[in-house]
C-alpha positions as CSV (number, residue, x, y, z in Angstrom):
1,M,1.4,-18.6,-31.2
2,T,0.8,-19.7,-27.6
3,T,2.9,-18.4,-24.8
4,A,3.2,-20.0,-21.4
5,A,4.1,-18.0,-18.3
6,T,4.9,-19.2,-14.8
7,M,2.3,-17.8,-12.4
8,N,2.0,-18.2,-8.6
9,E,-1.4,-18.4,-6.9
10,T,-0.7,-16.8,-3.4
11,F,1.9,-14.5,-2.0
12,T,1.9,-12.8,1.5
13,I,4.2,-10.1,2.8
14,M,4.2,-9.1,6.5
15,E,6.1,-6.3,8.0
16,E,6.2,-4.5,11.3
17,I,7.2,-0.8,11.2
18,R,8.2,1.0,14.3
19,V,7.6,4.8,14.2
20,R,8.6,7.4,16.8
21,A,5.4,9.4,16.4
22,S,1.8,9.3,17.7
23,L,-0.9,7.2,16.1
24,E,-2.6,10.2,14.6
25,K,0.7,11.5,13.0
26,T,1.6,8.1,11.7
27,F,-1.9,7.4,10.2
28,G,-1.9,10.8,8.6
29,S,1.6,10.2,7.1
30,L,0.4,6.8,5.8
31,L,-2.5,8.4,3.9
32,A,-0.3,11.1,2.5
33,E,2.5,8.8,1.4
34,M,-0.1,6.4,-0.2
35,G,-1.8,9.3,-1.9
36,P,-0.5,12.7,-3.0
37,R,3.2,12.2,-1.8
38,N,3.5,8.7,-3.4
39,Q,6.5,7.8,-5.4
40,T,8.3,4.8,-6.8
41,P,11.3,3.3,-4.9
42,D,13.7,5.3,-7.0
43,G,11.9,8.6,-6.1
44,T,9.9,9.2,-9.3
45,P,6.6,10.8,-8.4
46,L,3.6,8.4,-8.6
47,P,0.4,10.4,-8.9
48,M,-1.9,8.5,-6.6
49,V,-5.2,9.5,-4.9
50,I,-6.7,7.8,-1.9
51,E,-10.2,8.5,-0.9
52,A,-10.0,7.7,2.8
53,R,-13.5,6.5,3.5
54,V,-15.3,3.1,3.2
55,G,-15.6,2.3,-0.5
56,G,-13.2,5.1,-1.4
57,R,-10.9,4.5,-4.4
58,W,-7.1,4.2,-4.3
59,F,-6.0,5.0,-7.9
60,R,-3.2,6.2,-10.1
61,D,-4.4,9.5,-11.6
62,L,-3.1,10.1,-15.1
63,G,-5.3,13.1,-15.7
64,G,-8.2,13.6,-18.1
65,D,-10.2,10.8,-16.4
66,N,-7.4,8.3,-17.2
67,G,-5.7,6.1,-14.7
68,H,-5.5,2.7,-13.0
69,L,-7.7,1.6,-10.1
70,W,-5.4,0.0,-7.5
71,G,-8.1,-0.8,-4.9
72,L,-11.0,0.2,-2.7
73,V,-11.0,1.1,1.0
74,Q,-12.6,-2.0,2.6
75,S,-12.2,-0.9,6.2
76,I,-11.0,2.3,7.8
77,K,-11.0,3.1,11.5
78,R,-8.9,6.2,12.2
79,P,-6.2,6.0,13.4
80,T,-5.8,2.3,13.9
81,L,-6.9,0.5,10.7
82,L,-6.7,0.9,7.0
83,E,-7.7,-2.1,4.8
84,I,-7.7,-2.0,1.0
85,W,-8.9,-4.6,-1.5
86,G,-8.2,-4.7,-5.2
87,P,-5.9,-5.5,-8.1
88,L,-3.2,-3.0,-7.1
89,F,-0.6,-2.7,-9.9
90,I,-1.1,-6.2,-11.2
91,S,-2.8,-6.6,-14.6
92,T,-3.9,-10.2,-14.2
93,A,-6.9,-11.8,-12.5
94,A,-5.2,-11.5,-9.2
95,T,-6.5,-9.5,-6.3
96,S,-4.9,-8.2,-3.1
97,N,-5.8,-7.4,0.4
98,L,-3.6,-4.8,2.2
99,M,-4.0,-4.4,5.9
100,Y,-2.4,-1.7,8.1
101,R,-3.0,-2.1,11.8
102,L,-1.6,0.7,14.0
103,S,-1.1,0.4,17.7
104,E,0.5,2.4,20.4
105,A,3.9,1.3,21.6
106,D,6.6,2.6,23.9
107,G,7.6,5.9,22.4
108,G,5.3,5.8,19.4
109,T,3.4,3.6,17.0
110,V,3.8,0.1,15.6
111,I,2.3,-0.5,12.1
112,T,1.6,-4.2,11.4
113,F,1.3,-4.5,7.6
114,T,0.1,-7.5,5.7
115,H,-0.3,-7.8,1.9
116,T,-1.9,-11.0,0.6
117,L,-2.1,-11.4,-3.1
118,V,-4.3,-14.2,-4.4
119,G,-4.5,-15.4,-8.0
120,P,-2.2,-15.6,-11.0
121,F,0.7,-13.1,-11.0
122,P,4.0,-13.2,-12.9
123,E,7.0,-14.7,-10.9
124,D,9.1,-11.7,-11.7
125,H,6.8,-9.4,-9.7
126,R,7.7,-11.2,-6.4
127,P,11.0,-9.3,-5.6
128,K,9.4,-6.0,-6.6
129,L,6.5,-6.4,-4.2
130,A,8.7,-6.5,-1.1
131,S,11.0,-3.7,-2.1
132,G,8.1,-1.4,-3.1
133,W,6.4,-1.7,0.2
134,A,9.7,-1.2,2.1
135,A,10.3,2.1,0.3
136,L,6.7,3.3,1.1
137,H,7.0,2.3,4.7
138,A,10.3,4.1,5.1
139,R,8.8,7.3,3.8
140,V,5.8,6.9,6.1
141,R,8.1,6.5,9.1
142,A,10.3,9.5,8.0
143,A,7.3,11.8,7.4
144,A,5.6,10.9,10.7
145,E,8.8,11.3,12.7
146,A,9.6,14.7,11.1
147,Q,6.3,16.3,12.3
């Protein structure tokens, strides 16, 4: 039996996040929320590890050397840049580039986020992409501002 699926080839999300905290606190919160404090939008813990160095892995750790590679740190320049390249949570031939640029702004930090996904991915993933990043970014803002 042959099954056909609708797949898109390119998708980009851009978001600007304003945080009332220093660059350093915001960058630290970004790493923590992407890594050990990660969770799904509904609050379910998501056991992630981010090795915050060039070539470091960002992966879901299921224990016992099991897991899912989400990406590799392509560029890092503390506290102003984090760029990740990889498949993320998509199990197709698609690849993604995530870019977080942080800059000082009046009263805090502005995070400029871009996620570009290239290659085939299921159409039903489109709405989940935006909502998942929005939830993560809200947690980054809250954690940085609480420090």
